[in-house]
Backbone bond lengths (Angstrom), bond angles and torsions (degrees), N, CA, C in turn:
res aa  C-N    CA-C-N  psi(-1)  N-CA   C-N-CA  omega(-1)  CA-C   N-CA-C  phi
1 X - - - 1.416 - - 1.542 109.69 -
2 X 1.295 115.30 115.44 1.483 117.46 179.40 1.520 110.15 -94.11
3 X 1.315 118.67 -47.02 1.436 122.28 -179.81 1.507 112.88 79.89
4 X 1.268 116.23 148.60 1.439 124.45 178.13 1.533 108.38 -81.49
5 X 1.296 117.05 126.92 1.461 120.28 -178.41 1.492 111.74 -67.77
6 X 1.319 118.61 -13.54 1.458 123.33 177.51 1.542 110.79 -58.87
7 X 1.317 115.73 -37.41 1.479 120.04 -174.31 1.531 113.10 -97.42
8 X 1.294 118.09 4.41 1.460 122.11 -175.44 1.529 110.29 -64.98
9 X 1.312 120.07 -38.10 1.466 124.00 -178.22 1.505 115.39 -90.07
10 X 1.322 117.02 -0.53 1.447 120.82 178.95 1.512 110.33 -72.44
11 X 1.312 118.01 149.02 1.450 121.28 176.12 1.556 107.96 -75.84
12 X 1.314 114.68 161.17 1.457 118.58 179.78 1.487 112.58 -61.36
13 X 1.349 115.81 -33.92 1.476 120.69 177.96 1.479 110.93 -65.79
14 X 1.341 118.19 -40.25 1.478 122.21 176.51 1.511 111.05 -63.40
15 X 1.334 115.80 -42.85 1.471 118.39 177.71 1.510 113.00 -59.15
16 X 1.325 115.12 -42.35 1.460 120.89 178.36 1.548 111.25 -63.03
17 X 1.294 118.40 -36.30 1.428 122.05 176.43 1.527 110.36 -65.52
18 X 1.300 116.56 -44.94 1.497 121.31 179.44 1.544 108.14 -63.24
19 X 1.294 117.54 -44.00 1.458 122.27 179.95 1.499 110.38 -58.83
20 X 1.317 118.44 -35.72 1.447 122.19 -177.51 1.521 113.98 -77.38
21 X 1.331 119.18 -1.04 1.469 119.76 177.88 1.504 111.78 -64.87
22 X 1.287 119.59 -22.92 1.453 123.28 176.29 1.508 111.42 75.19
23 X 1.288 116.12 -140.02 1.494 123.24 -173.94 1.548 112.81 -72.42
24 X 1.298 117.52 -17.32 1.451 119.87 -174.54 1.571 112.31 -65.89
25 X 1.255 115.33 -41.78 1.470 121.59 -179.30 1.521 111.97 -124.33
26 X 1.333 115.19 63.24 1.458 118.90 -170.44 1.519 115.46 -61.59
27 X 1.325 117.52 -37.17 1.450 120.99 178.60 1.551 112.00 -66.76
28 X 1.330 114.69 -47.20 1.446 119.87 176.91 1.540 111.01 -60.92
29 X 1.328 115.41 -42.49 1.483 120.31 176.61 1.479 111.11 -59.26
30 X 1.286 119.37 -47.41 1.490 123.57 -179.23 1.524 111.04 -61.62
31 X 1.318 117.23 -44.37 1.465 120.42 -179.42 1.518 111.58 -68.94
32 X 1.319 116.84 -36.64 1.471 119.20 178.78 1.506 110.06 -70.24
33 X 1.347 118.08 -39.26 1.456 121.54 176.96 1.511 110.74 -64.67
34 X 1.334 119.11 -40.60 1.459 122.76 175.37 1.513 110.99 -56.77
35 X 1.315 116.08 -47.69 1.462 120.94 179.58 1.494 111.78 -63.46
36 X 1.341 116.85 -37.69 1.471 123.15 178.65 1.494 109.69 -62.45
37 X 1.374 116.93 -43.73 1.454 121.31 -179.96 1.505 111.09 -66.79
38 X 1.323 116.96 -43.70 1.481 121.23 177.81 1.536 110.92 -57.99
39 X 1.298 115.28 -39.21 1.467 118.77 -176.33 1.513 113.58 -72.11
40 X 1.342 115.82 -35.00 1.490 116.81 -173.01 1.522 115.52 -112.06
41 X 1.296 119.82 -7.31 1.443 122.54 -175.20 1.540 111.89 -59.72
42 X 1.328 116.96 -52.27 1.488 119.98 -176.73 1.536 112.50 -61.76
43 X 1.327 119.78 -52.43 1.453 116.70 -179.64 1.535 113.54 -64.89
44 X 1.306 116.85 -36.31 1.468 119.45 178.37 1.518 111.99 -66.32
45 X 1.349 114.97 -41.37 1.471 118.90 177.68 1.520 113.04 -64.71
46 X 1.318 114.48 -40.57 1.489 118.52 178.97 1.532 110.93 -61.49
47 X 1.305 116.73 -44.15 1.465 121.35 -179.62 1.535 108.32 -66.68
48 X 1.299 117.23 -45.30 1.442 121.40 -179.17 1.512 113.18 -62.58
49 X 1.358 117.12 -38.61 1.457 120.33 177.79 1.508 111.42 -62.98
50 X 1.338 118.10 -39.24 1.471 122.41 177.62 1.493 111.49 -62.96
51 X 1.327 116.40 -42.41 1.458 121.70 -178.86 1.547 108.91 -69.28
52 X 1.303 116.57 -41.75 1.466 120.47 179.06 1.521 111.00 -62.78
53 X 1.310 118.12 -41.94 1.469 121.98 178.33 1.558 110.55 -59.91
54 X 1.339 113.30 -39.71 1.480 117.92 178.39 1.519 112.13 -60.62
55 X 1.345 114.81 -36.84 1.493 119.15 178.95 1.505 112.55 -96.33
56 X 1.320 118.19 20.50 1.470 124.65 175.76 1.534 111.83 59.58
57 X 1.266 117.01 41.88 1.488 124.00 175.10 1.535 106.49 -110.50
58 X 1.335 114.87 164.18 1.475 117.59 -177.91 1.556 109.59 -105.79
59 X 1.341 113.79 -177.36 1.435 121.53 -175.71 1.534 112.05 -64.75
60 X 1.308 116.62 -29.10 1.471 120.84 178.80 1.524 110.26 -62.51
61 X 1.344 116.41 -40.31 1.452 120.18 176.68 1.520 110.55 -64.18
62 X 1.311 117.23 -40.81 1.485 121.46 -179.68 1.545 109.76 -64.52
63 X 1.327 116.53 -41.59 1.473 119.95 178.60 1.554 110.48 -63.96
64 X 1.307 116.36 -41.96 1.465 120.60 177.95 1.514 111.67 -62.12
65 X 1.303 116.89 -42.10 1.478 120.87 179.85 1.500 109.78 -64.07
66 X 1.339 117.54 -45.67 1.469 120.12 -179.31 1.539 110.85 -66.02
67 X 1.314 118.72 -40.97 1.466 119.46 177.01 1.517 111.10 -63.13
68 X 1.332 117.78 -41.18 1.481 119.09 176.05 1.486 112.86 -64.75
69 X 1.308 116.93 -33.95 1.476 119.56 176.28 1.520 112.23 -62.61
70 X 1.300 116.69 -44.54 1.484 120.71 177.39 1.523 111.25 -66.62
71 X 1.326 117.41 -34.44 1.475 119.21 177.14 1.531 109.70 -66.05
72 X 1.315 117.73 -35.81 1.448 121.24 177.40 1.523 110.51 -65.56
73 X 1.351 116.68 -39.99 1.470 119.05 177.16 1.545 109.59 -59.98
74 X 1.327 115.35 -41.89 1.445 120.09 -177.25 1.545 111.24 -69.08
75 X 1.324 119.26 -39.53 1.416 123.22 -176.87 1.548 111.08 -75.66
76 X 1.280 117.76 -45.53 1.468 122.68 -173.79 1.534 108.52 -116.07
77 X 1.302 114.96 88.34 1.472 119.69 -174.23 1.540 114.86 -85.54
78 X 1.297 115.74 34.55 1.477 117.49 178.35 1.527 106.81 -101.31
79 X 1.325 115.46 127.54 1.426 120.87 176.89 1.505 106.68 -138.69
80 X 1.341 115.22 130.06 1.423 119.65 177.61 1.528 108.87 -124.11
81 X 1.333 115.32 109.70 1.448 119.27 -176.80 1.520 111.34 -62.36
82 X 1.305 118.33 -29.93 1.454 122.01 -179.76 1.520 111.99 -62.44
83 X 1.319 117.25 -27.81 1.474 120.58 179.10 1.519 113.11 -80.96
84 X 1.276 117.85 -11.37 1.455 121.71 -177.24 1.516 111.92 -82.60
85 X 1.301 116.27 145.53 1.499 119.43 176.76 1.516 112.10 -83.36
86 X 1.318 116.88 -6.92 1.485 122.36 179.29 1.536 111.90 -101.87
87 X 1.290 115.84 141.19 1.468 119.81 177.03 1.574 111.10 -81.65
88 X 1.282 115.67 -35.55 1.480 120.72 179.49 1.534 108.69 -73.98
89 X 1.313 114.85 127.16 1.484 121.00 -177.49 1.498 110.71 -62.02
90 X 1.310 119.52 -36.27 1.465 121.41 -177.26 1.520 111.82 -69.53
91 X 1.329 117.16 -33.92 1.454 120.34 175.96 1.517 109.87 -74.30
92 X 1.319 117.33 -36.69 1.451 120.88 -178.10 1.494 110.38 -64.55
């Protein structure tokens, strides 16, 4: 995943807004989603690997969970910061 450098400096909240455009702006949506994945894949995978080890699962399970998480972001583009327990948008 290379990602478009146009979206590199966008906030995570802005990326989610672009992703939610749906079919209207498919190229922008795809590039924003790619940047979103690049930004969060490593930390999410690291956390998921630790949790999977705790439950005696392997890295394949962690990768599947992370991939499914990103698919959920793509399918259901609703995000409400007010419902999050975190103030920082990247943690939310």
